[in-house]
A tleap script that builds the chain and sets N, CA, C and O, in Angstrom:
source leaprc.protein.ff14SB
mol = sequence {
  NMET LEU LEU ALA HIE GLY PRO GLY GLN PRO
  GLU GLY ASP LEU SER HIE ARG LEU GLU LEU
  ASP ALA ASP LEU THR PRO GLN GLY GLN LEU
  ASP GLU HIE ALA PHE GLY GLU ALA PRO TRP
  THR THR LEU ARG VAL LEU PRO ASP GLY ASP
  ALA ARG PRO GLY GLU LEU VAL ARG ASP GLU
  GLY GLY TRP VAL LEU ARG GLY ASN ALA GLY
  GLU ASP SER PRO HIE TRP ARG VAL ASN GLY
  GLN LEU PHE ARG PRO GLY GLU TYR VAL SER
  LEU MET PRO LEU GLY ASP GLU PRO LEU VAL
  PHE ARG ILE VAL ASP VAL GLN PRO CGLY
}
set mol.1.N position { 17.489 -1.357 7.315 }
set mol.1.CA position { 17.778 -3.051 7.712 }
set mol.1.C position { 18.743 -3.581 6.880 }
set mol.1.O position { 19.019 -2.672 6.096 }
set mol.2.N position { 19.316 -4.419 6.657 }
set mol.2.CA position { 20.421 -5.706 6.440 }
set mol.2.C position { 19.762 -6.841 6.220 }
set mol.2.O position { 18.900 -7.091 7.063 }
set mol.3.N position { 19.915 -7.732 5.214 }
set mol.3.CA position { 19.192 -8.891 5.736 }
set mol.3.C position { 20.284 -10.183 6.649 }
set mol.3.O position { 21.272 -10.814 6.274 }
set mol.4.N position { 19.616 -10.157 7.796 }
set mol.4.CA position { 20.828 -11.206 8.451 }
set mol.4.C position { 21.113 -12.494 8.246 }
set mol.4.O position { 22.214 -13.032 8.370 }
set mol.5.N position { 19.352 -13.331 7.698 }
set mol.5.CA position { 19.459 -14.384 7.124 }
set mol.5.C position { 18.024 -14.665 6.519 }
set mol.5.O position { 17.079 -13.882 6.608 }
set mol.6.N position { 18.004 -15.604 6.041 }
set mol.6.CA position { 16.603 -15.909 5.371 }
set mol.6.C position { 17.072 -17.140 4.419 }
set mol.6.O position { 18.250 -17.495 4.355 }
set mol.7.N position { 15.845 -17.854 3.565 }
set mol.7.CA position { 16.061 -19.207 2.951 }
set mol.7.C position { 16.754 -18.831 1.556 }
set mol.7.O position { 16.513 -18.111 0.587 }
set mol.8.N position { 17.945 -19.893 2.075 }
set mol.8.CA position { 19.044 -19.930 1.026 }
set mol.8.C position { 19.969 -19.214 1.272 }
set mol.8.O position { 21.082 -19.491 0.825 }
set mol.9.N position { 19.728 -17.956 2.150 }
set mol.9.CA position { 20.842 -17.711 2.706 }
set mol.9.C position { 21.129 -17.423 4.127 }
set mol.9.O position { 20.714 -16.393 4.658 }
set mol.10.N position { 22.035 -18.569 4.941 }
set mol.10.CA position { 21.943 -18.589 5.928 }
set mol.10.C position { 22.841 -17.371 6.595 }
set mol.10.O position { 22.455 -16.972 7.693 }
set mol.11.N position { 23.884 -16.818 6.078 }
set mol.11.CA position { 24.768 -15.746 6.139 }
set mol.11.C position { 24.587 -14.672 5.863 }
set mol.11.O position { 25.544 -13.917 5.683 }
set mol.12.N position { 22.846 -14.105 5.694 }
set mol.12.CA position { 22.404 -12.885 5.109 }
set mol.12.C position { 23.292 -12.438 3.767 }
set mol.12.O position { 24.194 -13.020 3.164 }
set mol.13.N position { 22.663 -11.199 3.573 }
set mol.13.CA position { 23.326 -10.656 2.319 }
set mol.13.C position { 23.131 -8.896 2.256 }
set mol.13.O position { 22.092 -8.267 2.057 }
set mol.14.N position { 24.295 -8.463 2.461 }
set mol.14.CA position { 24.437 -6.872 2.828 }
set mol.14.C position { 24.156 -5.801 1.800 }
set mol.14.O position { 24.227 -4.572 1.803 }
set mol.15.N position { 23.757 -6.866 0.781 }
set mol.15.CA position { 23.316 -6.203 -0.498 }
set mol.15.C position { 21.715 -6.083 -0.779 }
set mol.15.O position { 21.131 -5.584 -1.741 }
set mol.16.N position { 21.156 -6.781 0.520 }
set mol.16.CA position { 19.477 -6.908 0.348 }
set mol.16.C position { 19.250 -6.228 1.602 }
set mol.16.O position { 19.662 -6.614 2.696 }
set mol.17.N position { 18.407 -4.943 1.318 }
set mol.17.CA position { 17.741 -4.406 2.329 }
set mol.17.C position { 16.436 -3.930 2.172 }
set mol.17.O position { 15.821 -3.941 1.106 }
set mol.18.N position { 15.975 -3.471 3.352 }
set mol.18.CA position { 14.993 -2.651 3.327 }
set mol.18.C position { 15.070 -1.366 3.862 }
set mol.18.O position { 16.022 -0.927 4.508 }
set mol.19.N position { 14.011 -0.755 3.568 }
set mol.19.CA position { 14.075 0.864 4.340 }
set mol.19.C position { 12.538 1.090 4.734 }
set mol.19.O position { 11.521 0.560 4.287 }
set mol.20.N position { 12.668 1.773 5.433 }
set mol.20.CA position { 11.169 2.097 6.178 }
set mol.20.C position { 10.969 3.312 6.332 }
set mol.20.O position { 12.045 3.896 6.468 }
set mol.21.N position { 9.732 4.267 6.395 }
set mol.21.CA position { 9.773 5.502 6.547 }
set mol.21.C position { 8.672 5.636 7.179 }
set mol.21.O position { 7.595 5.901 6.645 }
set mol.22.N position { 8.942 5.388 8.874 }
set mol.22.CA position { 7.762 4.873 9.645 }
set mol.22.C position { 8.335 5.903 10.969 }
set mol.22.O position { 9.509 6.196 11.194 }
set mol.23.N position { 6.858 6.422 11.903 }
set mol.23.CA position { 7.235 6.915 12.687 }
set mol.23.C position { 7.465 6.210 14.149 }
set mol.23.O position { 6.814 5.205 14.434 }
set mol.24.N position { 8.426 6.780 15.077 }
set mol.24.CA position { 8.519 5.519 16.150 }
set mol.24.C position { 8.492 6.463 17.408 }
set mol.24.O position { 8.805 7.650 17.495 }
set mol.25.N position { 8.051 5.636 18.302 }
set mol.25.CA position { 8.145 6.149 19.634 }
set mol.25.C position { 9.113 6.591 20.142 }
set mol.25.O position { 10.124 6.398 19.465 }
set mol.26.N position { 9.318 7.290 21.365 }
set mol.26.CA position { 10.708 7.484 22.217 }
set mol.26.C position { 11.649 6.298 22.524 }
set mol.26.O position { 12.874 6.398 22.597 }
set mol.27.N position { 10.951 5.187 22.691 }
set mol.27.CA position { 11.301 3.406 23.371 }
set mol.27.C position { 11.637 3.186 21.673 }
set mol.27.O position { 11.923 2.081 22.134 }
set mol.28.N position { 11.855 3.141 20.373 }
set mol.28.CA position { 11.594 2.522 19.442 }
set mol.28.C position { 10.724 1.926 19.034 }
set mol.28.O position { 11.022 1.125 18.148 }
set mol.29.N position { 9.524 1.990 19.376 }
set mol.29.CA position { 8.749 0.816 18.680 }
set mol.29.C position { 7.846 1.767 17.653 }
set mol.29.O position { 7.604 2.973 17.691 }
set mol.30.N position { 7.474 0.793 16.783 }
set mol.30.CA position { 6.568 1.677 15.832 }
set mol.30.C position { 4.974 2.595 16.282 }
set mol.30.O position { 3.923 2.075 16.657 }
set mol.31.N position { 5.159 3.538 16.158 }
set mol.31.CA position { 3.892 4.613 16.635 }
set mol.31.C position { 2.915 4.206 16.192 }
set mol.31.O position { 2.751 4.405 14.988 }
set mol.32.N position { 1.872 3.484 16.933 }
set mol.32.CA position { 0.424 3.336 16.280 }
set mol.32.C position { -0.438 4.399 16.377 }
set mol.32.O position { -1.406 4.688 15.673 }
set mol.33.N position { 0.151 5.085 17.583 }
set mol.33.CA position { -0.729 6.513 17.362 }
set mol.33.C position { -0.647 7.538 16.515 }
set mol.33.O position { -1.500 8.406 16.332 }
set mol.34.N position { 0.764 7.385 15.820 }
set mol.34.CA position { 0.976 8.349 14.715 }
set mol.34.C position { 1.104 7.613 13.369 }
set mol.34.O position { 2.014 7.747 12.551 }
set mol.35.N position { 0.271 6.994 13.306 }
set mol.35.CA position { -0.369 6.010 12.114 }
set mol.35.C position { -1.800 6.560 11.580 }
set mol.35.O position { -2.839 6.265 12.172 }
set mol.36.N position { -1.789 7.201 10.672 }
set mol.36.CA position { -2.854 7.694 10.041 }
set mol.36.C position { -3.634 6.969 9.056 }
set mol.36.O position { -3.887 5.769 9.168 }
set mol.37.N position { -4.024 7.713 8.070 }
set mol.37.CA position { -4.962 6.957 6.932 }
set mol.37.C position { -4.125 6.107 5.646 }
set mol.37.O position { -4.321 5.044 5.056 }
set mol.38.N position { -3.015 7.279 5.563 }
set mol.38.CA position { -2.085 6.990 4.470 }
set mol.38.C position { -0.923 5.693 5.131 }
set mol.38.O position { -0.682 5.519 6.326 }
set mol.39.N position { -0.379 4.958 4.043 }
set mol.39.CA position { 0.766 3.819 4.935 }
set mol.39.C position { 1.773 4.857 4.784 }
set mol.39.O position { 1.767 5.983 4.286 }
set mol.40.N position { 2.728 4.062 5.425 }
set mol.40.CA position { 3.864 4.410 5.310 }
set mol.40.C position { 4.990 3.700 4.348 }
set mol.40.O position { 5.321 2.516 4.407 }
set mol.41.N position { 5.370 4.437 3.680 }
set mol.41.CA position { 6.524 3.816 2.616 }
set mol.41.C position { 7.660 2.823 3.186 }
set mol.41.O position { 8.250 2.882 4.265 }
set mol.42.N position { 7.788 1.901 2.145 }
set mol.42.CA position { 9.357 1.192 2.063 }
set mol.42.C position { 10.098 1.296 0.827 }
set mol.42.O position { 9.826 2.060 -0.099 }
set mol.43.N position { 11.107 0.429 0.883 }
set mol.43.CA position { 11.625 -0.061 -0.118 }
set mol.43.C position { 12.526 -0.825 0.024 }
set mol.43.O position { 13.503 -0.609 0.741 }
set mol.44.N position { 12.334 -1.808 -0.625 }
set mol.44.CA position { 13.269 -2.924 -0.430 }
set mol.44.C position { 14.153 -3.220 -1.461 }
set mol.44.O position { 13.629 -3.522 -2.533 }
set mol.45.N position { 15.710 -3.201 -1.381 }
set mol.45.CA position { 16.414 -3.464 -2.580 }
set mol.45.C position { 17.155 -4.407 -2.282 }
set mol.45.O position { 17.716 -4.721 -1.233 }
set mol.46.N position { 17.112 -4.973 -3.581 }
set mol.46.CA position { 17.726 -6.615 -3.978 }
set mol.46.C position { 18.574 -6.685 -4.304 }
set mol.46.O position { 18.958 -5.731 -4.981 }
set mol.47.N position { 19.581 -7.904 -4.079 }
set mol.47.CA position { 21.260 -7.926 -4.654 }
set mol.47.C position { 20.982 -7.474 -6.105 }
set mol.47.O position { 21.774 -6.578 -6.397 }
set mol.48.N position { 20.378 -7.687 -6.831 }
set mol.48.CA position { 20.865 -7.391 -7.822 }
set mol.48.C position { 20.367 -5.630 -8.619 }
set mol.48.O position { 20.436 -5.146 -9.749 }
set mol.49.N position { 19.783 -5.064 -6.992 }
set mol.49.CA position { 19.789 -3.478 -7.384 }
set mol.49.C position { 18.185 -3.055 -7.791 }
set mol.49.O position { 17.851 -1.883 -7.964 }
set mol.50.N position { 17.321 -4.129 -7.905 }
set mol.50.CA position { 16.154 -4.377 -7.977 }
set mol.50.C position { 15.351 -3.626 -6.540 }
set mol.50.O position { 14.884 -4.141 -5.524 }
set mol.51.N position { 15.429 -2.460 -6.912 }
set mol.51.CA position { 14.316 -1.331 -6.198 }
set mol.51.C position { 12.669 -2.204 -5.936 }
set mol.51.O position { 12.240 -2.556 -7.035 }
set mol.52.N position { 11.677 -2.619 -4.732 }
set mol.52.CA position { 10.705 -2.556 -4.941 }
set mol.52.C position { 9.622 -1.993 -3.991 }
set mol.52.O position { 9.127 -2.571 -3.024 }
set mol.53.N position { 9.369 -0.840 -4.422 }
set mol.53.CA position { 8.583 0.021 -3.208 }
set mol.53.C position { 7.218 -0.809 -2.592 }
set mol.53.O position { 6.722 -1.674 -3.314 }
set mol.54.N position { 6.654 -0.554 -1.333 }
set mol.54.CA position { 5.704 -0.777 -0.627 }
set mol.54.C position { 5.339 -0.019 0.385 }
set mol.54.O position { 5.843 1.101 0.470 }
set mol.55.N position { 4.477 -0.418 1.277 }
set mol.55.CA position { 3.832 -0.278 2.391 }
set mol.55.C position { 3.939 -0.661 3.367 }
set mol.55.O position { 3.877 -1.885 3.482 }
set mol.56.N position { 4.177 0.253 4.708 }
set mol.56.CA position { 3.606 -0.330 5.967 }
set mol.56.C position { 2.046 -0.361 6.236 }
set mol.56.O position { 1.293 0.477 5.741 }
set mol.57.N position { 1.672 -1.259 6.951 }
set mol.57.CA position { 0.238 -0.705 6.947 }
set mol.57.C position { -0.385 -1.618 8.324 }
set mol.57.O position { 0.327 -2.529 8.744 }
set mol.58.N position { -1.386 -1.414 8.832 }
set mol.58.CA position { -1.531 -1.758 10.354 }
set mol.58.C position { -3.044 -2.724 9.904 }
set mol.58.O position { -3.934 -2.393 9.120 }
set mol.59.N position { -2.962 -3.516 10.415 }
set mol.59.CA position { -4.193 -4.852 10.320 }
set mol.59.C position { -4.549 -5.080 11.602 }
set mol.59.O position { -3.895 -4.637 12.547 }
set mol.60.N position { -5.555 -5.749 11.726 }
set mol.60.CA position { -6.196 -6.375 12.985 }
set mol.60.C position { -5.311 -7.310 13.961 }
set mol.60.O position { -5.411 -7.418 15.183 }
set mol.61.N position { -4.165 -8.136 12.830 }
set mol.61.CA position { -2.996 -8.656 13.683 }
set mol.61.C position { -1.659 -8.263 13.544 }
set mol.61.O position { -0.620 -8.918 13.472 }
set mol.62.N position { -1.968 -6.678 13.515 }
set mol.62.CA position { -0.589 -5.900 13.979 }
set mol.62.C position { 0.255 -5.098 12.499 }
set mol.62.O position { -0.431 -4.608 11.602 }
set mol.63.N position { 1.598 -5.079 12.457 }
set mol.63.CA position { 1.838 -4.658 10.913 }
set mol.63.C position { 2.238 -5.643 10.167 }
set mol.63.O position { 2.591 -6.808 10.351 }
set mol.64.N position { 2.068 -4.690 8.981 }
set mol.64.CA position { 2.425 -5.793 7.453 }
set mol.64.C position { 2.704 -4.842 6.503 }
set mol.64.O position { 2.317 -3.684 6.348 }
set mol.65.N position { 3.380 -5.490 5.955 }
set mol.65.CA position { 4.504 -4.804 4.665 }
set mol.65.C position { 3.800 -5.539 3.586 }
set mol.65.O position { 3.555 -6.745 3.538 }
set mol.66.N position { 3.490 -4.516 2.643 }
set mol.66.CA position { 2.802 -5.461 1.340 }
set mol.66.C position { 3.342 -4.169 0.395 }
set mol.66.O position { 3.483 -2.960 0.580 }
set mol.67.N position { 3.611 -5.308 -0.961 }
set mol.67.CA position { 4.027 -4.228 -1.939 }
set mol.67.C position { 3.131 -3.697 -2.828 }
set mol.67.O position { 1.916 -3.841 -2.695 }
set mol.68.N position { 3.762 -2.955 -3.931 }
set mol.68.CA position { 3.091 -1.918 -4.312 }
set mol.68.C position { 2.372 -2.374 -5.652 }
set mol.68.O position { 1.776 -1.515 -6.303 }
set mol.69.N position { 2.408 -3.957 -6.182 }
set mol.69.CA position { 2.262 -4.180 -7.469 }
set mol.69.C position { 0.401 -4.529 -7.048 }
set mol.69.O position { -0.070 -5.589 -7.461 }
set mol.70.N position { 0.028 -4.128 -6.711 }
set mol.70.CA position { -1.687 -4.156 -6.273 }
set mol.70.C position { -2.013 -5.694 -5.840 }
set mol.70.O position { -1.119 -6.157 -5.133 }
set mol.71.N position { -2.774 -6.329 -6.026 }
set mol.71.CA position { -3.727 -7.463 -5.180 }
set mol.71.C position { -2.895 -8.861 -5.084 }
set mol.71.O position { -3.021 -9.565 -4.082 }
set mol.72.N position { -2.055 -9.232 -6.142 }
set mol.72.CA position { -0.922 -9.962 -6.327 }
set mol.72.C position { -0.165 -9.572 -5.471 }
set mol.72.O position { 0.516 -10.594 -5.382 }
set mol.73.N position { 0.388 -8.700 -4.555 }
set mol.73.CA position { 1.692 -7.980 -4.325 }
set mol.73.C position { 2.139 -9.582 -3.072 }
set mol.73.O position { 1.253 -10.370 -2.742 }
set mol.74.N position { 3.130 -9.681 -2.744 }
set mol.74.CA position { 3.103 -10.417 -1.404 }
set mol.74.C position { 3.053 -9.404 0.103 }
set mol.74.O position { 3.651 -8.382 0.441 }
set mol.75.N position { 1.977 -10.319 0.788 }
set mol.75.CA position { 2.033 -9.458 2.358 }
set mol.75.C position { 2.931 -10.135 3.456 }
set mol.75.O position { 2.887 -11.365 3.479 }
set mol.76.N position { 3.530 -9.667 4.133 }
set mol.76.CA position { 4.478 -10.044 5.019 }
set mol.76.C position { 3.777 -9.469 6.637 }
set mol.76.O position { 3.244 -8.378 6.838 }
set mol.77.N position { 3.971 -10.485 7.541 }
set mol.77.CA position { 3.618 -9.926 9.001 }
set mol.77.C position { 4.935 -9.389 9.238 }
set mol.77.O position { 5.933 -9.843 8.677 }
set mol.78.N position { 4.959 -8.422 10.065 }
set mol.78.CA position { 5.904 -7.587 10.007 }
set mol.78.C position { 6.791 -7.718 11.730 }
set mol.78.O position { 6.736 -6.655 12.349 }
set mol.79.N position { 7.463 -8.753 12.393 }
set mol.79.CA position { 7.612 -9.161 13.930 }
set mol.79.C position { 8.884 -8.487 14.338 }
set mol.79.O position { 9.976 -9.055 14.324 }
set mol.80.N position { 8.733 -7.532 14.618 }
set mol.80.CA position { 9.734 -6.779 15.523 }
set mol.80.C position { 9.455 -5.957 16.358 }
set mol.80.O position { 8.431 -5.320 16.111 }
set mol.81.N position { 10.239 -5.590 17.732 }
set mol.81.CA position { 9.670 -4.956 18.532 }
set mol.81.C position { 10.244 -3.721 19.079 }
set mol.81.O position { 9.645 -3.052 19.920 }
set mol.82.N position { 11.380 -3.416 18.620 }
set mol.82.CA position { 12.252 -2.776 18.537 }
set mol.82.C position { 12.815 -1.996 17.008 }
set mol.82.O position { 13.097 -2.665 16.014 }
set mol.83.N position { 12.878 -0.945 17.041 }
set mol.83.CA position { 13.623 -0.319 15.622 }
set mol.83.C position { 14.817 0.601 16.259 }
set mol.83.O position { 14.802 1.831 16.316 }
set mol.84.N position { 15.540 -0.005 16.585 }
set mol.84.CA position { 17.011 0.426 17.029 }
set mol.84.C position { 18.100 -0.121 16.221 }
set mol.84.O position { 18.032 -1.159 15.563 }
set mol.85.N position { 19.130 0.671 16.323 }
set mol.85.CA position { 20.183 -0.345 15.851 }
set mol.85.C position { 21.269 -1.572 16.541 }
set mol.85.O position { 22.060 -1.488 17.481 }
set mol.86.N position { 20.995 -2.461 15.832 }
set mol.86.CA position { 21.451 -3.570 16.223 }
set mol.86.C position { 20.361 -4.739 16.494 }
set mol.86.O position { 20.516 -5.960 16.483 }
set mol.87.N position { 18.947 -3.781 16.796 }
set mol.87.CA position { 17.711 -4.934 16.448 }
set mol.87.C position { 17.660 -6.179 15.649 }
set mol.87.O position { 18.755 -6.582 15.256 }
set mol.88.N position { 16.840 -6.721 15.396 }
set mol.88.CA position { 16.311 -8.078 14.541 }
set mol.88.C position { 14.554 -7.527 14.229 }
set mol.88.O position { 13.969 -6.874 15.092 }
set mol.89.N position { 13.913 -7.877 12.977 }
set mol.89.CA position { 12.991 -7.822 12.533 }
set mol.89.C position { 13.009 -8.706 11.598 }
set mol.89.O position { 13.859 -8.774 10.710 }
set mol.90.N position { 11.535 -9.842 11.832 }
set mol.90.CA position { 11.659 -10.688 10.932 }
set mol.90.C position { 10.169 -10.580 9.795 }
set mol.90.O position { 9.038 -10.635 10.277 }
set mol.91.N position { 10.368 -10.447 8.484 }
set mol.91.CA position { 9.421 -10.469 7.555 }
set mol.91.C position { 8.679 -11.932 7.279 }
set mol.91.O position { 9.206 -12.756 6.531 }
set mol.92.N position { 7.315 -12.206 7.996 }
set mol.92.CA position { 7.339 -13.503 8.056 }
set mol.92.C position { 5.572 -13.435 6.516 }
set mol.92.O position { 4.389 -13.110 6.629 }
set mol.93.N position { 6.414 -13.928 5.360 }
set mol.93.CA position { 5.703 -14.375 4.153 }
set mol.93.C position { 4.768 -16.001 4.893 }
set mol.93.O position { 5.051 -16.786 5.797 }
set mol.94.N position { 3.244 -15.840 3.618 }
set mol.94.CA position { 2.386 -16.581 3.915 }
set mol.94.C position { 3.269 -17.886 3.504 }
set mol.94.O position { 3.818 -17.960 2.405 }
set mol.95.N position { 3.364 -19.022 4.599 }
set mol.95.CA position { 3.979 -20.015 3.970 }
set mol.95.C position { 5.370 -20.451 3.727 }
set mol.95.O position { 5.857 -21.502 3.311 }
set mol.96.N position { 5.835 -19.372 4.095 }
set mol.96.CA position { 7.464 -19.852 3.672 }
set mol.96.C position { 8.250 -19.393 4.698 }
set mol.96.O position { 7.586 -18.957 5.638 }
set mol.97.N position { 9.563 -19.339 4.850 }
set mol.97.CA position { 10.624 -19.172 5.869 }
set mol.97.C position { 10.639 -17.785 5.946 }
set mol.97.O position { 10.498 -17.191 4.877 }
set mol.98.N position { 10.803 -17.006 7.150 }
set mol.98.CA position { 11.164 -15.731 7.482 }
set mol.98.C position { 11.982 -15.221 6.560 }
set mol.98.O position { 12.561 -16.092 5.912 }
set mol.99.N position { 12.259 -14.025 6.244 }
set mol.99.CA position { 13.421 -12.693 6.088 }
set mol.99.C position { 13.811 -12.275 7.717 }
set mol.99.O position { 13.015 -11.818 8.538 }
set mol.100.N position { 15.176 -12.548 7.924 }
set mol.100.CA position { 15.149 -11.544 9.186 }
set mol.100.C position { 16.359 -10.635 8.950 }
set mol.100.O position { 17.440 -10.954 8.455 }
set mol.101.N position { 15.885 -9.210 9.492 }
set mol.101.CA position { 16.704 -8.250 9.047 }
set mol.101.C position { 17.604 -7.269 10.385 }
set mol.101.O position { 17.016 -6.928 11.411 }
set mol.102.N position { 18.310 -7.108 10.258 }
set mol.102.CA position { 19.231 -6.149 11.542 }
set mol.102.C position { 19.072 -4.957 11.148 }
set mol.102.O position { 19.106 -4.510 10.001 }
set mol.103.N position { 18.863 -4.348 12.305 }
set mol.103.CA position { 18.919 -2.590 11.816 }
set mol.103.C position { 19.913 -2.184 12.095 }
set mol.103.O position { 20.432 -2.361 13.197 }
set mol.104.N position { 20.442 -1.503 11.099 }
set mol.104.CA position { 21.575 -0.799 11.394 }
set mol.104.C position { 22.027 0.952 11.083 }
set mol.104.O position { 23.059 1.621 11.152 }
set mol.105.N position { 20.489 1.198 10.689 }
set mol.105.CA position { 20.373 2.610 11.094 }
set mol.105.C position { 19.225 3.524 11.556 }
set mol.105.O position { 18.317 3.270 10.763 }
set mol.106.N position { 18.921 4.172 12.161 }
set mol.106.CA position { 17.776 5.000 11.933 }
set mol.106.C position { 17.652 6.125 12.245 }
set mol.106.O position { 17.917 6.468 13.397 }
set mol.107.N position { 17.177 7.090 11.227 }
set mol.107.CA position { 17.184 8.743 11.204 }
set mol.107.C position { 15.978 9.559 11.812 }
set mol.107.O position { 14.816 9.379 11.446 }
set mol.108.N position { 16.290 10.313 12.605 }
set mol.108.CA position { 15.075 11.024 12.705 }
set mol.108.C position { 14.331 11.558 11.837 }
set mol.108.O position { 15.149 12.218 11.196 }
set mol.109.N position { 13.290 11.739 11.348 }
set mol.109.CA position { 12.239 12.291 10.436 }
set mol.109.C position { 11.984 13.852 10.429 }
set mol.109.O position { 11.126 14.334 9.689 }
savepdb mol mol.pdb
quit
């Protein structure tokens, strides 16, 4: 996924990307039945090349992306229904504007 727009970046940034390693249903939705005890891995690559690993987990409110830097890691609510090329996914941080990513590629696992 590539950043389509976010705070201070109304035109997005093709060098800011998010990679998810997650199971999808045949319809292209996150497969909550395939989600087990271990979180799914994520990697957020910032424009400066800094790579930030994280994980995608499920809580009572839905899907959450969280960083791997311990308790101080930000948590982002994931708002997206379909994970197919051309679709959009929003990451909603607490008390800030969302980051909106456009899906550019989906690869079978």
